C-alpha positions as CSV (number, residue, x, y, z in Angstrom):
1,M,148.1,128.3,95.4
2,A,149.1,124.7,95.1
3,D,151.8,125.2,97.8
4,G,149.3,126.6,100.3
5,T,150.5,130.2,100.0
6,L,147.8,132.8,100.5
7,R,148.0,135.7,98.1
8,Q,146.0,138.9,97.5
9,C,145.4,138.7,93.7
10,Y,144.3,141.4,91.3
11,P,143.3,141.4,87.6
12,R,146.2,142.4,85.3
13,G,145.6,145.8,83.7
14,K,142.0,146.5,83.0
15,K,140.9,142.8,83.0
16,A,138.1,142.0,85.3
17,G,135.3,139.5,85.7
18,A,136.6,137.0,88.2
19,A,133.9,135.9,90.7
20,V,134.1,134.3,94.1
21,G,134.4,130.5,93.4
22,D,136.4,130.9,90.2
23,H,139.6,128.9,89.6
24,V,142.3,131.1,88.2
25,E,145.8,131.0,87.0
26,I,148.0,133.7,88.6
27,A,151.5,135.1,88.3
28,P,153.1,135.7,91.8
29,Q,154.0,139.3,92.6
30,G,156.3,139.7,95.5
31,R,155.8,137.6,98.7
32,D,152.0,137.8,99.1
33,E,150.4,139.2,96.0
34,G,149.6,138.0,92.5
35,A,148.2,139.0,89.1
36,I,145.2,137.0,87.7
37,E,146.3,135.8,84.3
38,R,143.3,133.6,83.3
39,I,140.0,132.5,84.6
40,L,139.6,128.8,84.1
41,P,136.4,127.4,82.5
42,R,133.4,127.5,84.8
43,S,130.7,125.0,85.4
44,N,128.3,127.9,85.9
45,L,127.9,131.5,87.0
46,L,125.0,132.8,89.0
47,Y,124.2,136.5,88.8
48,R,121.4,139.0,88.7
49,S,120.8,141.8,86.2
50,D,118.5,144.7,85.5
51,D,118.4,147.7,83.3
52,M,121.3,149.4,85.3
53,R,123.9,146.7,85.9
54,A,124.7,143.0,86.4
55,K,125.8,141.7,89.7
56,Q,127.7,138.4,90.0
57,F,127.0,136.1,93.0
58,A,129.4,133.3,92.5
59,A,130.9,130.8,90.1
60,N,131.2,127.0,90.1
61,V,128.4,126.5,92.6
62,D,126.8,123.1,93.2
63,R,124.0,124.1,95.5
64,L,122.1,127.2,96.4
65,F,120.6,127.7,99.8
66,I,117.9,130.5,99.8
67,V,117.3,131.7,103.3
68,V,113.8,132.9,104.2
69,A,112.3,133.4,107.7
70,T,109.1,133.5,109.7
71,E,109.8,137.2,110.1
72,P,110.2,139.7,108.5
73,T,108.0,138.9,105.5
74,F,110.0,137.3,102.7
75,S,109.2,137.9,99.0
76,D,107.7,135.0,97.0
77,D,108.7,136.9,93.9
78,L,112.4,137.1,94.9
79,V,112.5,133.4,96.0
80,G,111.0,132.4,92.7
81,R,113.5,134.5,90.8
82,A,116.4,133.0,92.7
83,L,115.1,129.5,92.0
84,A,114.8,130.3,88.3
85,G,118.3,131.7,88.2
86,A,119.7,128.5,89.9
87,W,117.7,126.1,87.7
88,S,118.7,127.9,84.5
89,V,122.4,127.2,85.1
90,G,122.0,123.7,86.6
91,I,122.4,124.5,90.3
92,T,120.4,122.4,92.8
93,P,118.4,124.7,95.1
94,F,117.3,124.4,98.7
95,I,115.2,126.7,100.8
96,V,116.2,127.3,104.4
97,L,113.2,128.4,106.6
98,N,114.9,130.2,109.5
99,K,113.5,131.5,112.8
100,I,111.2,128.6,113.4
101,D,111.6,129.4,117.1
102,I,109.2,132.3,116.4
103,P,105.9,130.4,116.2
104,Q,103.6,133.3,115.1
105,G,104.5,133.2,111.4
106,L,105.6,129.6,111.1
107,E,102.5,128.0,109.6
108,H,101.9,130.9,107.3
109,A,105.5,130.6,106.0
110,R,105.1,126.8,105.5
111,A,101.9,127.4,103.5
112,R,103.6,129.9,101.2
113,L,106.5,127.5,100.6
114,A,104.3,124.5,100.0
115,P,104.0,125.0,96.2
116,L,107.8,125.0,96.0
117,A,108.1,121.9,98.2
118,R,105.7,120.1,95.8
119,L,108.1,120.9,93.0
120,G,110.7,118.9,94.9
121,V,112.7,121.8,96.4
122,P,113.8,120.7,99.9
123,V,112.6,123.0,102.7
124,L,115.0,122.8,105.6
125,E,113.6,124.3,108.9
126,V,116.1,125.8,111.3
127,S,116.6,128.2,114.1
128,A,120.0,129.9,113.5
129,V,120.3,130.8,117.2
130,D,120.3,127.1,118.0
131,T,123.7,126.5,116.5
132,A,123.9,122.7,117.0
133,S,120.5,122.0,115.4
134,A,121.2,124.3,112.5
135,R,124.4,122.6,111.8
136,R,122.8,119.2,112.0
137,A,120.1,120.3,109.6
138,L,122.3,121.8,106.9
139,F,125.7,120.2,107.0
140,P,124.6,116.9,105.5
141,H,123.4,118.8,102.4
142,M,126.6,121.0,102.2
143,A,129.4,118.6,102.9
144,G,131.5,118.0,99.8
145,H,129.8,120.7,97.8
146,V,130.3,124.4,96.8
147,S,127.3,126.0,98.3
148,L,126.0,129.6,98.0
149,L,124.0,131.2,100.9
150,L,121.6,133.8,99.6
151,G,118.7,135.7,101.0
152,Q,116.9,139.0,101.5
153,S,118.2,141.3,104.2
154,G,116.8,140.5,107.7
155,M,116.3,136.8,107.2
156,G,119.0,135.9,109.7
157,K,121.6,134.8,107.1
158,S,124.5,136.2,108.9
159,T,123.5,134.5,112.2
160,L,123.2,131.3,110.2
161,L,126.6,131.8,108.7
162,N,128.1,132.2,112.1
163,A,126.5,129.0,113.2
164,L,128.0,127.1,110.2
165,V,131.4,128.8,110.2
166,P,132.3,129.9,113.8
167,D,135.3,131.8,112.5
168,A,133.3,133.9,110.1
169,N,132.4,136.5,112.7
170,A,129.7,137.9,110.3
171,A,128.0,141.1,111.5
172,T,124.4,140.7,112.5
173,R,121.6,143.2,113.0
174,E,118.0,143.3,114.1
175,H,115.4,143.8,111.4
176,S,113.1,146.8,111.5
177,T,109.8,145.7,112.9
178,A,108.2,149.0,111.8
179,L,109.2,148.6,108.2
180,D,109.0,144.8,108.2
181,M,112.3,144.6,106.4
182,G,116.0,143.9,107.1
183,R,119.1,146.0,106.9
184,H,122.1,145.0,104.9
185,T,125.0,143.7,107.1
186,T,127.0,141.7,104.6
187,T,128.6,144.0,102.1
188,S,130.9,141.7,100.0
189,T,131.0,138.1,99.0
190,H,133.3,135.6,100.8
191,L,134.1,131.9,100.5
192,Y,134.6,129.9,103.7
193,H,135.9,126.3,104.1
194,L,133.4,124.2,106.1
195,P,134.7,122.2,109.0
196,E,133.0,119.1,107.6
197,G,134.3,119.6,104.1
198,G,133.1,121.7,101.2
199,D,132.9,125.4,100.7
200,L,130.3,127.9,101.6
201,I,130.0,131.2,99.8
202,D,128.1,134.1,101.6
203,S,126.7,136.9,99.5
204,P,125.2,140.3,100.5
205,G,121.5,140.4,101.1
206,F,119.4,141.6,98.2
207,Q,116.0,143.3,97.6
208,A,115.9,142.7,93.8
209,F,116.7,139.8,91.5
210,G,116.6,140.7,87.9
211,L,117.2,138.0,85.3
212,Q,117.5,140.1,82.2
213,H,120.7,138.3,81.1
214,L,118.7,135.1,80.5
215,T,117.4,134.0,77.1
216,R,113.8,132.8,76.6
217,D,115.0,129.2,76.7
218,E,117.1,129.8,79.8
219,I,114.0,131.3,81.5
220,A,112.0,128.3,80.7
221,R,114.7,126.1,82.2
222,G,114.2,128.0,85.4
223,F,110.6,126.6,85.6
224,P,111.2,122.8,85.5
225,E,107.5,122.0,86.0
226,F,107.0,123.2,82.4
227,T,109.3,120.6,81.0
228,A,106.9,117.6,80.7
229,P,103.8,119.6,79.7
230,A,105.9,121.5,77.0
231,E,106.4,118.2,75.2
232,H,102.7,118.4,74.2
233,C,102.9,121.9,72.8
234,R,101.7,122.2,69.2
235,F,104.5,124.5,68.2
236,Y,108.2,123.8,68.8
237,N,108.9,127.4,69.6
238,C,105.9,127.9,71.9
239,T,106.4,130.6,74.5
240,H,103.7,129.3,76.8
241,Q,101.9,132.6,76.9
242,H,98.9,132.5,74.5
243,E,99.6,129.9,71.8
244,P,96.8,127.4,70.9
245,G,97.7,123.9,71.7
246,C,100.1,124.9,74.5
247,G,100.8,122.0,76.9
248,V,101.9,124.4,79.6
249,L,98.7,126.4,79.4
250,A,96.7,123.2,79.4
251,A,98.5,122.1,82.6
252,L,97.9,125.6,84.1
253,A,94.1,125.3,83.3
254,A,94.1,121.8,84.9
255,G,95.7,123.1,88.0
256,T,98.9,121.1,87.8
257,I,101.0,124.2,87.3
258,D,100.8,126.9,90.0
259,R,99.3,130.1,88.7
260,A,101.7,132.3,90.7
261,R,104.6,130.5,89.2
262,H,103.3,130.9,85.7
263,A,102.6,134.6,86.4
264,L,106.2,135.0,87.5
265,Y,107.4,133.4,84.3
266,L,105.4,135.9,82.3
267,R,106.8,138.8,84.3
268,I,110.3,137.7,83.6
269,L,109.6,137.3,79.9
270,E,108.1,140.7,79.7
271,E,111.0,142.4,81.5
272,N,113.5,140.7,79.3
273,A,111.7,141.5,76.1
274,A,112.4,145.2,76.6
275,A,115.8,144.8,78.2
276,P,119.3,145.3,76.7
277,R,121.1,142.1,76.1
278,Y,124.1,141.3,78.3
């Protein structure tokens, strides 16, 4: 609250929908509780959705930090989907390559991230166990912003959070070498105030990132490398799939658009074509 009072707040009646990062109006209830009366207008809302449900990540986010690592293996598909989700709602994305102290997979990870770096996505290399260097690498990009920390399980996100916010005391766990995957340690979303200014929102690890709530135009916004070539499309409503005179397909054939990125775009379009609308 404006007076600095901390209150545990709940939606009034059956109202719901508030996300971490929302600004709300409340009615005080007793000494330390409150009822959420209204969610104030948002600048954006980042969430994922599939055939079963929609899952909110956070609202009013300026920057998204997608954590990947040299091990276990990260998913190019999930990283691409997270980027598309961010770009579709105007959030500036960064990729954090963690565990650079493990040299075996470092060059391979760099090579896999190179197409995204060429798009202009900053790739920040860190070792979360080296607290001081991790803070030096990330704080200049987070100070003064509302940032969301997002990543698959096992990427070292909780260790990184503890480096950035010492009072977070986030649980950490080793990843399974046999299965080459991580285990969930964060189970709910929290907002932390950064010592250098700004806020950092930590969200549970994920193994899926559906975008079935996005329209076709919103999906296209999630692939900013399509913007300039699309100006040369013959048809104003071109879907960049098979149309003659498509500027995006021409750029794809010329090699200026990455084939894996275009394939991801087609997969998202196909999934959404058969999905219920949110």
